[in-house]
Backbone bond lengths (Angstrom), bond angles and torsions (degrees), N, CA, C in turn:
res aa  C-N    CA-C-N  psi(-1)  N-CA   C-N-CA  omega(-1)  CA-C   N-CA-C  phi
1 M - - - 1.433 - - 1.523 108.71 -
2 N 1.307 115.92 128.09 1.462 121.40 -176.52 1.533 108.43 -100.62
3 T 1.342 117.05 108.65 1.454 120.95 -178.11 1.517 112.02 -96.54
4 R 1.306 116.62 -5.92 1.461 120.24 -177.23 1.534 112.52 -62.00
5 P 1.330 120.72 -47.66 1.466 119.16 177.88 1.522 112.04 -61.08
6 N 1.331 118.25 -38.62 1.461 120.77 178.13 1.527 110.44 -64.13
7 T 1.322 117.52 -39.89 1.457 121.84 179.33 1.516 110.02 -63.90
8 I 1.321 117.16 -42.26 1.464 121.16 179.58 1.524 110.01 -64.50
9 V 1.313 117.83 -42.95 1.461 121.66 178.81 1.530 109.97 -62.19
10 V 1.321 116.86 -44.70 1.465 120.67 179.80 1.527 110.16 -63.16
11 L 1.332 117.22 -44.15 1.463 120.65 178.76 1.526 111.35 -62.66
12 L 1.327 117.81 -40.38 1.465 120.98 178.00 1.528 110.70 -65.30
13 L 1.327 117.40 -40.02 1.460 120.38 177.81 1.536 111.28 -65.62
14 V 1.330 117.05 -42.17 1.460 120.89 178.45 1.523 109.94 -63.17
15 Q 1.332 116.59 -43.23 1.458 120.41 178.88 1.529 110.90 -62.24
16 A 1.314 117.79 -43.34 1.468 121.47 179.07 1.531 110.26 -62.60
17 L 1.326 116.97 -41.81 1.464 120.23 178.52 1.522 111.30 -65.27
18 L 1.320 117.34 -41.40 1.457 120.70 179.03 1.520 111.48 -64.14
19 L 1.330 116.14 -42.09 1.469 119.17 179.99 1.524 111.41 -66.15
20 S 1.310 116.66 -42.19 1.473 117.96 179.04 1.522 110.13 -70.18
21 G 1.305 117.63 -35.62 1.453 121.03 177.13 1.508 112.02 -65.98
22 N 1.322 118.59 -34.66 1.458 121.44 179.19 1.518 111.06 -64.51
23 S 1.322 117.82 -41.02 1.462 118.33 179.16 1.531 110.13 -66.61
24 F 1.319 116.52 -36.18 1.461 119.72 175.95 1.527 110.18 -62.89
25 L 1.332 116.36 -44.86 1.457 120.22 -179.78 1.519 111.26 -65.61
26 L 1.322 117.16 -39.54 1.465 119.74 179.07 1.525 110.95 -65.49
27 D 1.345 116.83 -42.12 1.457 119.44 178.10 1.528 110.22 -63.03
28 R 1.307 116.34 -41.15 1.461 120.20 179.71 1.526 110.54 -67.29
29 Y 1.318 117.63 -37.10 1.466 121.83 -179.96 1.526 110.70 -65.61
30 N 1.322 118.61 -34.27 1.461 122.27 -178.01 1.525 113.48 -80.66
31 E 1.333 117.55 -11.92 1.465 120.06 177.98 1.528 109.31 -70.53
32 P 1.334 117.62 142.20 1.464 118.41 176.60 1.522 110.97 -64.53
33 S 1.296 116.16 137.58 1.463 120.78 178.75 1.523 109.08 -93.31
34 P 1.323 116.89 161.96 1.471 118.83 175.91 1.530 111.73 -57.55
35 Q 1.330 116.83 -34.19 1.456 119.71 179.25 1.521 111.25 -65.57
36 S 1.342 117.82 -39.90 1.458 119.65 179.83 1.529 110.79 -67.90
37 D 1.342 117.64 -31.34 1.464 120.55 175.26 1.521 110.76 -64.33
38 V 1.328 116.40 -41.58 1.461 120.65 179.62 1.521 110.22 -65.86
39 I 1.313 116.62 -45.05 1.471 121.02 -179.98 1.518 109.99 -61.68
40 E 1.327 117.34 -44.79 1.464 120.73 179.18 1.527 110.50 -63.91
41 G 1.332 117.01 -36.50 1.454 120.83 177.55 1.521 112.73 -62.70
42 F 1.333 116.66 -33.74 1.460 119.60 176.85 1.520 111.04 -75.52
43 K 1.329 117.01 -35.39 1.472 119.81 -179.99 1.524 111.50 -70.57
44 N 1.309 117.11 -39.97 1.468 122.65 -178.10 1.528 109.19 -133.29
45 P 1.316 117.73 75.43 1.467 118.57 -177.08 1.518 111.87 -68.20
46 P 1.335 116.90 145.77 1.455 120.00 175.21 1.530 109.69 -63.22
47 S 1.312 116.95 150.87 1.466 120.23 -174.15 1.534 112.37 -60.68
48 E 1.332 118.00 -29.66 1.463 118.73 -179.18 1.532 112.61 -70.61
49 T 1.327 117.85 -10.69 1.466 120.11 179.09 1.525 112.74 -106.44
50 K 1.309 118.39 -1.11 1.458 120.56 -178.28 1.527 111.13 -76.14
51 A 1.311 114.80 159.24 1.462 121.32 -175.16 1.525 111.94 -68.42
52 R 1.318 113.77 143.80 1.466 122.29 174.58 1.525 107.21 -128.99
53 S 1.313 116.78 159.93 1.464 119.63 -177.25 1.519 110.79 -146.68
54 W 1.318 115.28 156.76 1.464 121.34 168.04 1.510 106.83 -88.54
55 W 1.325 116.43 142.30 1.458 121.31 -178.88 1.523 106.45 -130.54
56 H 1.320 116.18 115.48 1.462 121.30 -177.02 1.518 111.14 -104.87
57 W 1.318 115.80 127.89 1.461 121.73 169.42 1.528 105.45 -101.14
58 L 1.291 116.86 136.04 1.469 120.56 -175.76 1.517 110.85 -101.59
59 S 1.314 115.04 104.87 1.470 122.99 173.60 1.527 113.20 53.00
60 G 1.313 117.00 38.93 1.463 120.20 176.26 1.515 114.91 75.48
61 N 1.323 118.35 15.19 1.463 122.46 179.45 1.526 109.94 -88.16
62 V 1.330 114.54 73.01 1.466 121.53 -179.89 1.522 108.57 -137.36
63 S 1.333 114.77 165.54 1.461 121.09 174.31 1.524 108.29 -142.50
64 K 1.330 117.10 160.38 1.466 120.18 178.14 1.518 110.44 -59.08
65 E 1.337 116.44 -40.46 1.459 120.11 -179.27 1.527 111.30 -64.67
66 G 1.341 115.67 -42.67 1.460 120.14 178.63 1.517 112.74 -65.69
67 I 1.327 115.58 -41.35 1.468 120.17 178.09 1.525 109.82 -62.16
68 T 1.339 116.67 -45.94 1.465 120.94 179.76 1.521 110.63 -61.05
69 A 1.339 117.12 -45.35 1.461 120.61 179.48 1.520 111.46 -61.75
70 D 1.338 117.31 -42.15 1.466 120.91 178.83 1.530 111.39 -63.42
71 L 1.336 116.64 -45.13 1.470 120.03 -179.76 1.523 111.60 -63.75
72 E 1.330 116.87 -41.13 1.462 120.15 178.60 1.528 110.94 -64.92
73 A 1.335 116.84 -40.23 1.469 120.39 178.35 1.524 110.95 -65.26
74 M 1.336 117.13 -40.95 1.465 120.22 178.51 1.529 110.72 -63.33
75 K 1.319 116.03 -42.56 1.461 119.57 178.98 1.522 110.79 -62.81
76 K 1.311 116.82 -41.15 1.468 122.11 -178.24 1.526 112.05 -60.46
77 V 1.329 117.47 -37.15 1.469 120.22 -178.87 1.528 112.57 -93.38
78 G 1.326 117.49 4.12 1.460 120.39 172.94 1.512 115.96 94.17
79 I 1.319 118.27 12.05 1.467 120.08 176.44 1.521 107.43 -79.41
80 Q 1.315 116.52 121.68 1.460 120.04 -174.45 1.519 113.17 -100.21
81 E 1.311 117.03 -14.31 1.461 119.60 -174.96 1.515 109.39 -154.12
82 E 1.324 115.98 146.31 1.453 119.51 175.75 1.517 109.21 -135.34
83 S 1.322 114.36 154.70 1.456 121.29 171.48 1.515 106.01 -106.08
84 L 1.309 115.95 118.16 1.457 122.13 -172.55 1.516 110.82 -95.44
85 F 1.337 115.35 130.82 1.456 122.26 177.47 1.518 108.90 -131.00
86 N 1.300 117.30 134.35 1.457 121.15 170.20 1.522 106.03 -99.65
87 V 1.307 116.15 109.93 1.458 121.82 -175.03 1.521 108.79 -93.49
88 Q 1.317 115.87 122.68 1.469 121.86 176.97 1.520 108.50 -95.39
89 L 1.319 115.20 102.82 1.466 119.98 177.86 1.520 108.68 -115.33
90 D 1.289 116.44 -160.12 1.461 120.55 179.84 1.522 112.05 -84.48
91 F 1.318 116.92 31.19 1.462 120.99 174.95 1.527 108.27 -88.91
92 L 1.301 115.58 157.07 1.465 118.70 172.11 1.515 108.78 -62.77
93 Q 1.311 116.55 140.98 1.459 120.63 178.87 1.521 108.74 -63.47
94 G 1.316 115.93 129.09 1.461 121.38 179.14 1.508 111.92 -77.30
95 P 1.324 117.02 178.36 1.450 121.70 -175.16 1.531 115.11 -77.21
96 V 1.319 117.90 -7.55 1.467 120.54 -172.37 1.526 110.06 -115.30
97 S 1.316 116.12 132.90 1.457 120.91 172.19 1.529 108.26 -84.80
98 Y 1.322 115.33 136.76 1.455 121.64 -177.68 1.526 111.98 -55.20
99 L 1.326 116.46 130.78 1.476 125.69 179.03 1.536 113.13 62.11
100 S 1.298 117.02 26.73 1.463 119.63 177.09 1.526 109.23 -91.70
101 E 1.318 115.63 174.06 1.459 120.58 178.05 1.520 112.32 -70.26
102 E 1.321 117.65 -13.55 1.459 121.85 -178.56 1.519 113.21 -69.19
103 C 1.327 117.16 -22.26 1.458 118.54 -177.12 1.512 112.27 -109.07
C-alpha cells in the first residue's frame, strides 16, 4: 500500500487551509477593535462629549485681560463651551456693564 501520494495530498490540503486561514486572520487583525474605538474616542472626543462650564462674572468686575486669561485657561484644560452669567450680588458694581463693548 502506497501512502505517500495520500500524505502529499493531505499536506497540500493542510497548506492550502493554512494559507487561506492566514489571510482571514490578517483581515480580522486589521479590523478596528472595540478597544481601539474607545481609545480613539478619548484621543479625539466628539464635541457633544467635551467639557462645558458655567462662568460667573460678579457685578461687572471683569477686565479684557482677565477674560482672555480665563478663556485661555479653559481652552488649555479642554473646556469647549461656557454658559456666561453676570451675577449681581452685594459686591460693589464693577467698571464693566454686562455684554457691553468694554469687555
